CHARMM internal coordinates of N, CA and C (Angstrom, degrees):
IC EDIT
DIST 1 N 1 CA 1.4279
DIST 1 CA 1 C 1.5051
ANGL 1 N 1 CA 1 C 109.87
DIST 1 C 2 N 1.3426
ANGL 1 CA 1 C 2 N 114.84
DIHE 1 N 1 CA 1 C 2 N -41.07
DIST 2 N 2 CA 1.5321
ANGL 1 C 2 N 2 CA 118.68
DIHE 1 CA 1 C 2 N 2 CA -178.39
DIST 2 CA 2 C 1.5090
ANGL 2 N 2 CA 2 C 109.98
DIHE 1 C 2 N 2 CA 2 C -65.18
DIST 2 C 3 N 1.3523
ANGL 2 CA 2 C 3 N 117.61
DIHE 2 N 2 CA 2 C 3 N -35.75
DIST 3 N 3 CA 1.4831
ANGL 2 C 3 N 3 CA 120.78
DIHE 2 CA 2 C 3 N 3 CA 177.93
DIST 3 CA 3 C 1.5457
ANGL 3 N 3 CA 3 C 109.76
DIHE 2 C 3 N 3 CA 3 C -63.04
DIST 3 C 4 N 1.3115
ANGL 3 CA 3 C 4 N 115.06
DIHE 3 N 3 CA 3 C 4 N -44.53
DIST 4 N 4 CA 1.4512
ANGL 3 C 4 N 4 CA 120.06
DIHE 3 CA 3 C 4 N 4 CA 179.92
DIST 4 CA 4 C 1.5303
ANGL 4 N 4 CA 4 C 112.36
DIHE 3 C 4 N 4 CA 4 C -60.12
DIST 4 C 5 N 1.3453
ANGL 4 CA 4 C 5 N 114.63
DIHE 4 N 4 CA 4 C 5 N -44.44
DIST 5 N 5 CA 1.4822
ANGL 4 C 5 N 5 CA 118.95
DIHE 4 CA 4 C 5 N 5 CA 179.68
DIST 5 CA 5 C 1.5789
ANGL 5 N 5 CA 5 C 111.35
DIHE 4 C 5 N 5 CA 5 C -67.99
DIST 5 C 6 N 1.2760
ANGL 5 CA 5 C 6 N 113.27
DIHE 5 N 5 CA 5 C 6 N -35.14
DIST 6 N 6 CA 1.5185
ANGL 5 C 6 N 6 CA 117.02
DIHE 5 CA 5 C 6 N 6 CA 177.47
DIST 6 CA 6 C 1.5339
ANGL 6 N 6 CA 6 C 109.98
DIHE 5 C 6 N 6 CA 6 C -70.33
DIST 6 C 7 N 1.3267
ANGL 6 CA 6 C 7 N 118.36
DIHE 6 N 6 CA 6 C 7 N -30.99
DIST 7 N 7 CA 1.4869
ANGL 6 C 7 N 7 CA 120.53
DIHE 6 CA 6 C 7 N 7 CA 179.35
DIST 7 CA 7 C 1.4877
ANGL 7 N 7 CA 7 C 105.90
DIHE 6 C 7 N 7 CA 7 C -69.84
DIST 7 C 8 N 1.3516
ANGL 7 CA 7 C 8 N 124.49
DIHE 7 N 7 CA 7 C 8 N -42.00
DIST 8 N 8 CA 1.4157
ANGL 7 C 8 N 8 CA 124.86
DIHE 7 CA 7 C 8 N 8 CA -178.41
DIST 8 CA 8 C 1.5080
ANGL 8 N 8 CA 8 C 110.08
DIHE 7 C 8 N 8 CA 8 C -67.32
DIST 8 C 9 N 1.2860
ANGL 8 CA 8 C 9 N 119.66
DIHE 8 N 8 CA 8 C 9 N -32.01
DIST 9 N 9 CA 1.4657
ANGL 8 C 9 N 9 CA 122.32
DIHE 8 CA 8 C 9 N 9 CA -178.18
DIST 9 CA 9 C 1.5278
ANGL 9 N 9 CA 9 C 112.49
DIHE 8 C 9 N 9 CA 9 C -83.41
DIST 9 C 10 N 1.3130
ANGL 9 CA 9 C 10 N 117.43
DIHE 9 N 9 CA 9 C 10 N -8.89
DIST 10 N 10 CA 1.4627
ANGL 9 C 10 N 10 CA 122.32
DIHE 9 CA 9 C 10 N 10 CA -179.78
DIST 10 CA 10 C 1.5173
ANGL 10 N 10 CA 10 C 111.07
DIHE 9 C 10 N 10 CA 10 C -64.71
DIST 10 C 11 N 1.3272
ANGL 10 CA 10 C 11 N 118.00
DIHE 10 N 10 CA 10 C 11 N 124.63
DIST 11 N 11 CA 1.4759
ANGL 10 C 11 N 11 CA 120.43
DIHE 10 CA 10 C 11 N 11 CA -174.80
DIST 11 CA 11 C 1.5590
ANGL 11 N 11 CA 11 C 112.84
DIHE 10 C 11 N 11 CA 11 C -120.12
DIST 11 C 12 N 1.3416
ANGL 11 CA 11 C 12 N 115.68
DIHE 11 N 11 CA 11 C 12 N 25.54
DIST 12 N 12 CA 1.4782
ANGL 11 C 12 N 12 CA 120.72
DIHE 11 CA 11 C 12 N 12 CA -177.54
DIST 12 CA 12 C 1.5426
ANGL 12 N 12 CA 12 C 109.07
DIHE 11 C 12 N 12 CA 12 C -63.31
DIST 12 C 13 N 1.3119
ANGL 12 CA 12 C 13 N 118.80
DIHE 12 N 12 CA 12 C 13 N -41.23
DIST 13 N 13 CA 1.4472
ANGL 12 C 13 N 13 CA 120.78
DIHE 12 CA 12 C 13 N 13 CA -174.96
DIST 13 CA 13 C 1.5252
ANGL 13 N 13 CA 13 C 114.47
DIHE 12 C 13 N 13 CA 13 C -87.02
DIST 13 C 14 N 1.3000
ANGL 13 CA 13 C 14 N 116.93
DIHE 13 N 13 CA 13 C 14 N -2.60
DIST 14 N 14 CA 1.4583
ANGL 13 C 14 N 14 CA 121.50
DIHE 13 CA 13 C 14 N 14 CA -175.82
DIST 14 CA 14 C 1.5139
ANGL 14 N 14 CA 14 C 113.28
DIHE 13 C 14 N 14 CA 14 C -56.80
DIST 14 C 15 N 1.3561
ANGL 14 CA 14 C 15 N 115.65
DIHE 14 N 14 CA 14 C 15 N -43.55
DIST 15 N 15 CA 1.4702
ANGL 14 C 15 N 15 CA 118.49
DIHE 14 CA 14 C 15 N 15 CA -176.61
DIST 15 CA 15 C 1.5109
ANGL 15 N 15 CA 15 C 111.18
DIHE 14 C 15 N 15 CA 15 C -69.62
DIST 15 C 16 N 1.2810
ANGL 15 CA 15 C 16 N 117.68
DIHE 15 N 15 CA 15 C 16 N -37.22
DIST 16 N 16 CA 1.5054
ANGL 15 C 16 N 16 CA 121.26
DIHE 15 CA 15 C 16 N 16 CA 176.50
DIST 16 CA 16 C 1.5157
ANGL 16 N 16 CA 16 C 110.53
DIHE 15 C 16 N 16 CA 16 C -65.06
DIST 16 C 17 N 1.2684
ANGL 16 CA 16 C 17 N 116.88
DIHE 16 N 16 CA 16 C 17 N -38.52
DIST 17 N 17 CA 1.5019
ANGL 16 C 17 N 17 CA 117.93
DIHE 16 CA 16 C 17 N 17 CA 178.23
DIST 17 CA 17 C 1.5260
ANGL 17 N 17 CA 17 C 109.62
DIHE 16 C 17 N 17 CA 17 C -67.79
DIST 17 C 18 N 1.2968
ANGL 17 CA 17 C 18 N 118.79
DIHE 17 N 17 CA 17 C 18 N -36.90
DIST 18 N 18 CA 1.4414
ANGL 17 C 18 N 18 CA 120.38
DIHE 17 CA 17 C 18 N 18 CA -178.69
DIST 18 CA 18 C 1.5689
ANGL 18 N 18 CA 18 C 109.32
DIHE 17 C 18 N 18 CA 18 C -70.02
DIST 18 C 19 N 1.3214
ANGL 18 CA 18 C 19 N 116.68
DIHE 18 N 18 CA 18 C 19 N -37.74
DIST 19 N 19 CA 1.4541
ANGL 18 C 19 N 19 CA 118.28
DIHE 18 CA 18 C 19 N 19 CA 174.38
DIST 19 CA 19 C 1.5452
ANGL 19 N 19 CA 19 C 112.81
DIHE 18 C 19 N 19 CA 19 C -68.60
DIST 19 C 20 N 1.2737
ANGL 19 CA 19 C 20 N 118.14
DIHE 19 N 19 CA 19 C 20 N -33.20
DIST 20 N 20 CA 1.4374
ANGL 19 C 20 N 20 CA 122.32
DIHE 19 CA 19 C 20 N 20 CA 172.79
DIST 20 CA 20 C 1.4881
ANGL 20 N 20 CA 20 C 112.40
DIHE 19 C 20 N 20 CA 20 C -64.02
DIST 20 C 21 N 1.2511
ANGL 20 CA 20 C 21 N 120.22
DIHE 20 N 20 CA 20 C 21 N -44.03
DIST 21 N 21 CA 1.4436
ANGL 20 C 21 N 21 CA 125.30
DIHE 20 CA 20 C 21 N 21 CA 178.99
DIST 21 CA 21 C 1.5026
ANGL 21 N 21 CA 21 C 109.20
DIHE 20 C 21 N 21 CA 21 C -64.98
DIST 21 C 22 N 1.3417
ANGL 21 CA 21 C 22 N 116.58
DIHE 21 N 21 CA 21 C 22 N -41.99
DIST 22 N 22 CA 1.4971
ANGL 21 C 22 N 22 CA 122.37
DIHE 21 CA 21 C 22 N 22 CA -179.72
DIST 22 CA 22 C 1.5519
ANGL 22 N 22 CA 22 C 109.64
DIHE 21 C 22 N 22 CA 22 C -61.56
DIST 22 C 23 N 1.3436
ANGL 22 CA 22 C 23 N 114.73
DIHE 22 N 22 CA 22 C 23 N -44.26
DIST 23 N 23 CA 1.4760
ANGL 22 C 23 N 23 CA 118.60
DIHE 22 CA 22 C 23 N 23 CA -179.31
DIST 23 CA 23 C 1.5190
ANGL 23 N 23 CA 23 C 110.51
DIHE 22 C 23 N 23 CA 23 C -68.87
DIST 23 C 24 N 1.3512
ANGL 23 CA 23 C 24 N 115.33
DIHE 23 N 23 CA 23 C 24 N -37.34
DIST 24 N 24 CA 1.4867
ANGL 23 C 24 N 24 CA 117.54
DIHE 23 CA 23 C 24 N 24 CA 174.66
DIST 24 CA 24 C 1.5146
ANGL 24 N 24 CA 24 C 114.72
DIHE 23 C 24 N 24 CA 24 C -58.10
DIST 24 C 25 N 1.4026
ANGL 24 CA 24 C 25 N 110.57
DIHE 24 N 24 CA 24 C 25 N -44.23
DIST 25 N 25 CA 1.5110
ANGL 24 C 25 N 25 CA 116.27
DIHE 24 CA 24 C 25 N 25 CA -179.94
DIST 25 CA 25 C 1.5313
ANGL 25 N 25 CA 25 C 109.97
DIHE 24 C 25 N 25 CA 25 C -64.92
DIST 25 C 26 N 1.3159
ANGL 25 CA 25 C 26 N 118.62
DIHE 25 N 25 CA 25 C 26 N -40.96
DIST 26 N 26 CA 1.4381
ANGL 25 C 26 N 26 CA 122.03
DIHE 25 CA 25 C 26 N 26 CA -177.86
DIST 26 CA 26 C 1.5414
ANGL 26 N 26 CA 26 C 107.88
DIHE 25 C 26 N 26 CA 26 C -64.28
DIST 26 C 27 N 1.3540
ANGL 26 CA 26 C 27 N 118.20
DIHE 26 N 26 CA 26 C 27 N -40.15
DIST 27 N 27 CA 1.4478
ANGL 26 C 27 N 27 CA 121.26
DIHE 26 CA 26 C 27 N 27 CA 178.83
DIST 27 CA 27 C 1.4919
ANGL 27 N 27 CA 27 C 111.56
DIHE 26 C 27 N 27 CA 27 C -63.04
DIST 27 C 28 N 1.3214
ANGL 27 CA 27 C 28 N 118.36
DIHE 27 N 27 CA 27 C 28 N -41.65
DIST 28 N 28 CA 1.4816
ANGL 27 C 28 N 28 CA 122.74
DIHE 27 CA 27 C 28 N 28 CA 177.42
DIST 28 CA 28 C 1.5580
ANGL 28 N 28 CA 28 C 110.74
DIHE 27 C 28 N 28 CA 28 C -60.83
DIST 28 C 29 N 1.3377
ANGL 28 CA 28 C 29 N 116.03
DIHE 28 N 28 CA 28 C 29 N -41.98
DIST 29 N 29 CA 1.4519
ANGL 28 C 29 N 29 CA 121.32
DIHE 28 CA 28 C 29 N 29 CA -177.24
DIST 29 CA 29 C 1.5653
ANGL 29 N 29 CA 29 C 106.29
DIHE 28 C 29 N 29 CA 29 C -64.90
DIST 29 C 30 N 1.3262
ANGL 29 CA 29 C 30 N 116.51
DIHE 29 N 29 CA 29 C 30 N -44.62
DIST 30 N 30 CA 1.4627
ANGL 29 C 30 N 30 CA 119.29
DIHE 29 CA 29 C 30 N 30 CA -176.81
DIST 30 CA 30 C 1.4887
ANGL 30 N 30 CA 30 C 110.44
DIHE 29 C 30 N 30 CA 30 C -65.63
DIST 30 C 31 N 1.3031
ANGL 30 CA 30 C 31 N 120.39
DIHE 30 N 30 CA 30 C 31 N -41.18
DIST 31 N 31 CA 1.4755
ANGL 30 C 31 N 31 CA 120.83
DIHE 30 CA 30 C 31 N 31 CA 177.75
DIST 31 CA 31 C 1.4753
ANGL 31 N 31 CA 31 C 112.50
DIHE 30 C 31 N 31 CA 31 C -64.91
DIST 31 C 32 N 1.3546
ANGL 31 CA 31 C 32 N 118.90
DIHE 31 N 31 CA 31 C 32 N -42.02
DIST 32 N 32 CA 1.4093
ANGL 31 C 32 N 32 CA 121.21
DIHE 31 CA 31 C 32 N 32 CA 178.43
DIST 32 CA 32 C 1.5699
ANGL 32 N 32 CA 32 C 110.80
DIHE 31 C 32 N 32 CA 32 C -64.01
DIST 32 C 33 N 1.3216
ANGL 32 CA 32 C 33 N 116.70
DIHE 32 N 32 CA 32 C 33 N -41.90
DIST 33 N 33 CA 1.4743
ANGL 32 C 33 N 33 CA 120.73
DIHE 32 CA 32 C 33 N 33 CA 178.98
DIST 33 CA 33 C 1.5019
ANGL 33 N 33 CA 33 C 111.31
DIHE 32 C 33 N 33 CA 33 C -61.34
DIST 33 C 34 N 1.3908
ANGL 33 CA 33 C 34 N 115.24
DIHE 33 N 33 CA 33 C 34 N -40.30
DIST 34 N 34 CA 1.5013
ANGL 33 C 34 N 34 CA 117.88
DIHE 33 CA 33 C 34 N 34 CA 179.85
DIST 34 CA 34 C 1.5431
ANGL 34 N 34 CA 34 C 110.25
DIHE 33 C 34 N 34 CA 34 C -68.93
DIST 34 C 35 N 1.3040
ANGL 34 CA 34 C 35 N 117.61
DIHE 34 N 34 CA 34 C 35 N -37.20
DIST 35 N 35 CA 1.4607
ANGL 34 C 35 N 35 CA 121.77
DIHE 34 CA 34 C 35 N 35 CA 176.70
DIST 35 CA 35 C 1.5109
ANGL 35 N 35 CA 35 C 112.14
DIHE 34 C 35 N 35 CA 35 C -60.95
DIST 35 C 36 N 1.3555
ANGL 35 CA 35 C 36 N 114.67
DIHE 35 N 35 CA 35 C 36 N -41.18
DIST 36 N 36 CA 1.5164
ANGL 35 C 36 N 36 CA 120.63
DIHE 35 CA 35 C 36 N 36 CA -175.86
DIST 36 CA 36 C 1.4713
ANGL 36 N 36 CA 36 C 109.14
DIHE 35 C 36 N 36 CA 36 C -77.57
DIST 36 C 37 N 1.3291
ANGL 36 CA 36 C 37 N 116.77
DIHE 36 N 36 CA 36 C 37 N -45.62
DIST 37 N 37 CA 1.4926
ANGL 36 C 37 N 37 CA 120.62
DIHE 36 CA 36 C 37 N 37 CA -174.06
DIST 37 CA 37 C 1.4893
ANGL 37 N 37 CA 37 C 115.47
DIHE 36 C 37 N 37 CA 37 C -90.96
DIST 37 C 38 N 1.3089
ANGL 37 CA 37 C 38 N 116.42
DIHE 37 N 37 CA 37 C 38 N -12.65
DIST 38 N 38 CA 1.4798
ANGL 37 C 38 N 38 CA 119.32
DIHE 37 CA 37 C 38 N 38 CA -176.70
DIST 38 CA 38 C 1.5461
ANGL 38 N 38 CA 38 C 113.36
DIHE 37 C 38 N 38 CA 38 C -55.91
DIST 38 C 39 N 1.2808
ANGL 38 CA 38 C 39 N 120.65
DIHE 38 N 38 CA 38 C 39 N -51.68
DIST 39 N 39 CA 1.4373
ANGL 38 C 39 N 39 CA 119.10
DIHE 38 CA 38 C 39 N 39 CA 177.87
DIST 39 CA 39 C 1.5017
ANGL 39 N 39 CA 39 C 115.17
DIHE 38 C 39 N 39 CA 39 C -57.69
DIST 39 C 40 N 1.3074
ANGL 39 CA 39 C 40 N 116.04
DIHE 39 N 39 CA 39 C 40 N -37.67
DIST 40 N 40 CA 1.5321
ANGL 39 C 40 N 40 CA 118.10
DIHE 39 CA 39 C 40 N 40 CA 179.65
DIST 40 CA 40 C 1.5183
ANGL 40 N 40 CA 40 C 108.34
DIHE 39 C 40 N 40 CA 40 C -68.20
DIST 40 C 41 N 1.2356
ANGL 40 CA 40 C 41 N 118.51
DIHE 40 N 40 CA 40 C 41 N -42.80
DIST 41 N 41 CA 1.5156
ANGL 40 C 41 N 41 CA 120.08
DIHE 40 CA 40 C 41 N 41 CA 179.77
DIST 41 CA 41 C 1.4852
ANGL 41 N 41 CA 41 C 109.47
DIHE 40 C 41 N 41 CA 41 C -64.37
DIST 41 C 42 N 1.3683
ANGL 41 CA 41 C 42 N 121.45
DIHE 41 N 41 CA 41 C 42 N -42.45
DIST 42 N 42 CA 1.4565
ANGL 41 C 42 N 42 CA 123.56
DIHE 41 CA 41 C 42 N 42 CA 176.32
DIST 42 CA 42 C 1.5151
ANGL 42 N 42 CA 42 C 108.64
DIHE 41 C 42 N 42 CA 42 C -58.31
DIST 42 C 43 N 1.3329
ANGL 42 CA 42 C 43 N 118.09
DIHE 42 N 42 CA 42 C 43 N -47.55
DIST 43 N 43 CA 1.4635
ANGL 42 C 43 N 43 CA 117.74
DIHE 42 CA 42 C 43 N 43 CA -178.21
DIST 43 CA 43 C 1.4939
ANGL 43 N 43 CA 43 C 114.17
DIHE 42 C 43 N 43 CA 43 C -62.03
DIST 43 C 44 N 1.3336
ANGL 43 CA 43 C 44 N 116.45
DIHE 43 N 43 CA 43 C 44 N -37.72
DIST 44 N 44 CA 1.4838
ANGL 43 C 44 N 44 CA 122.41
DIHE 43 CA 43 C 44 N 44 CA 177.13
DIST 44 CA 44 C 1.5364
ANGL 44 N 44 CA 44 C 111.06
DIHE 43 C 44 N 44 CA 44 C -59.99
DIST 44 C 45 N 1.3271
ANGL 44 CA 44 C 45 N 115.81
DIHE 44 N 44 CA 44 C 45 N -45.66
DIST 45 N 45 CA 1.4478
ANGL 44 C 45 N 45 CA 117.94
DIHE 44 CA 44 C 45 N 45 CA 179.61
DIST 45 CA 45 C 1.5188
ANGL 45 N 45 CA 45 C 112.35
DIHE 44 C 45 N 45 CA 45 C -70.96
DIST 45 C 46 N 1.3715
ANGL 45 CA 45 C 46 N 118.47
DIHE 45 N 45 CA 45 C 46 N -35.41
DIST 46 N 46 CA 1.4049
ANGL 45 C 46 N 46 CA 121.43
DIHE 45 CA 45 C 46 N 46 CA 176.64
DIST 46 CA 46 C 1.5324
ANGL 46 N 46 CA 46 C 111.02
DIHE 45 C 46 N 46 CA 46 C -64.92
DIST 46 C 47 N 1.3536
ANGL 46 CA 46 C 47 N 114.94
DIHE 46 N 46 CA 46 C 47 N -41.64
DIST 47 N 47 CA 1.4735
ANGL 46 C 47 N 47 CA 117.93
DIHE 46 CA 46 C 47 N 47 CA 176.16
DIST 47 CA 47 C 1.5549
ANGL 47 N 47 CA 47 C 113.68
DIHE 46 C 47 N 47 CA 47 C -60.22
DIST 47 C 48 N 1.3243
ANGL 47 CA 47 C 48 N 114.62
DIHE 47 N 47 CA 47 C 48 N -41.42
DIST 48 N 48 CA 1.4573
ANGL 47 C 48 N 48 CA 120.39
DIHE 47 CA 47 C 48 N 48 CA 176.50
DIST 48 CA 48 C 1.5299
ANGL 48 N 48 CA 48 C 110.56
DIHE 47 C 48 N 48 CA 48 C -62.78
DIST 48 C 49 N 1.3123
ANGL 48 CA 48 C 49 N 118.18
DIHE 48 N 48 CA 48 C 49 N -44.94
DIST 49 N 49 CA 1.4520
ANGL 48 C 49 N 49 CA 121.91
DIHE 48 CA 48 C 49 N 49 CA -177.91
DIST 49 CA 49 C 1.5655
ANGL 49 N 49 CA 49 C 109.13
DIHE 48 C 49 N 49 CA 49 C -65.74
DIST 49 C 50 N 1.3269
ANGL 49 CA 49 C 50 N 116.05
DIHE 49 N 49 CA 49 C 50 N -37.72
DIST 50 N 50 CA 1.4844
ANGL 49 C 50 N 50 CA 118.44
DIHE 49 CA 49 C 50 N 50 CA 177.64
DIST 50 CA 50 C 1.5142
ANGL 50 N 50 CA 50 C 110.50
DIHE 49 C 50 N 50 CA 50 C -64.83
DIST 50 C 51 N 1.3794
ANGL 50 CA 50 C 51 N 118.06
DIHE 50 N 50 CA 50 C 51 N -41.47
DIST 51 N 51 CA 1.4300
ANGL 50 C 51 N 51 CA 121.19
DIHE 50 CA 50 C 51 N 51 CA 179.69
DIST 51 CA 51 C 1.5332
ANGL 51 N 51 CA 51 C 111.07
DIHE 50 C 51 N 51 CA 51 C -64.15
DIST 51 C 52 N 1.3393
ANGL 51 CA 51 C 52 N 116.42
DIHE 51 N 51 CA 51 C 52 N -39.17
DIST 52 N 52 CA 1.4574
ANGL 51 C 52 N 52 CA 117.33
DIHE 51 CA 51 C 52 N 52 CA 178.12
DIST 52 CA 52 C 1.4963
ANGL 52 N 52 CA 52 C 111.19
DIHE 51 C 52 N 52 CA 52 C -67.39
DIST 52 C 53 N 1.2672
ANGL 52 CA 52 C 53 N 118.80
DIHE 52 N 52 CA 52 C 53 N -36.72
DIST 53 N 53 CA 1.5021
ANGL 52 C 53 N 53 CA 122.62
DIHE 52 CA 52 C 53 N 53 CA -178.59
DIST 53 CA 53 C 1.5188
ANGL 53 N 53 CA 53 C 107.83
DIHE 52 C 53 N 53 CA 53 C -66.82
DIST 53 C 54 N 1.3478
ANGL 53 CA 53 C 54 N 116.32
DIHE 53 N 53 CA 53 C 54 N -44.25
DIST 54 N 54 CA 1.5059
ANGL 53 C 54 N 54 CA 121.87
DIHE 53 CA 53 C 54 N 54 CA -179.97
DIST 54 CA 54 C 1.5225
ANGL 54 N 54 CA 54 C 108.05
DIHE 53 C 54 N 54 CA 54 C -62.08
DIST 54 C 55 N 1.3745
ANGL 54 CA 54 C 55 N 117.82
DIHE 54 N 54 CA 54 C 55 N -46.39
DIST 55 N 55 CA 1.4687
ANGL 54 C 55 N 55 CA 119.49
DIHE 54 CA 54 C 55 N 55 CA -177.89
DIST 55 CA 55 C 1.5210
ANGL 55 N 55 CA 55 C 112.64
DIHE 54 C 55 N 55 CA 55 C -67.26
DIST 55 C 56 N 1.3097
ANGL 55 CA 55 C 56 N 117.53
DIHE 55 N 55 CA 55 C 56 N -32.16
DIST 56 N 56 CA 1.4608
ANGL 55 C 56 N 56 CA 120.50
DIHE 55 CA 55 C 56 N 56 CA 178.36
DIST 56 CA 56 C 1.5258
ANGL 56 N 56 CA 56 C 109.03
DIHE 55 C 56 N 56 CA 56 C -72.27
DIST 56 C 57 N 1.2672
ANGL 56 CA 56 C 57 N 116.70
DIHE 56 N 56 CA 56 C 57 N -35.75
DIST 57 N 57 CA 1.5414
ANGL 56 C 57 N 57 CA 118.90
DIHE 56 CA 56 C 57 N 57 CA -178.59
DIST 57 CA 57 C 1.5173
ANGL 57 N 57 CA 57 C 109.90
DIHE 56 C 57 N 57 CA 57 C -72.74
DIST 57 C 58 N 1.3336
ANGL 57 CA 57 C 58 N 118.30
DIHE 57 N 57 CA 57 C 58 N -25.47
DIST 58 N 58 CA 1.4932
ANGL 57 C 58 N 58 CA 121.82
DIHE 57 CA 57 C 58 N 58 CA -175.69
DIST 58 CA 58 C 1.5120
ANGL 58 N 58 CA 58 C 109.37
DIHE 57 C 58 N 58 CA 58 C -80.74
DIST 58 C 59 N 1.3152
ANGL 58 CA 58 C 59 N 119.02
DIHE 58 N 58 CA 58 C 59 N -16.31
DIST 59 N 59 CA 1.4844
ANGL 58 C 59 N 59 CA 118.53
DIHE 58 CA 58 C 59 N 59 CA -177.68
DIST 59 CA 59 C 1.4881
ANGL 59 N 59 CA 59 C 113.18
DIHE 58 C 59 N 59 CA 59 C -92.05
END
COOR INIT
IC SEED 1 N 1 CA 1 C
IC BUILD
């Protein structure tokens, strides 16, 4: 019984679990940010490409 209680009180992996949760949270935030900002970024690059095409055609 003492070994079982000692096993439950063991906190060696606690730090790694916390880092894992933090990395998971950061990954979720990055995915959400890309889903929200993705269309805007695509439109900005498309606008720049259109302007370059127009400028090249005018010369």
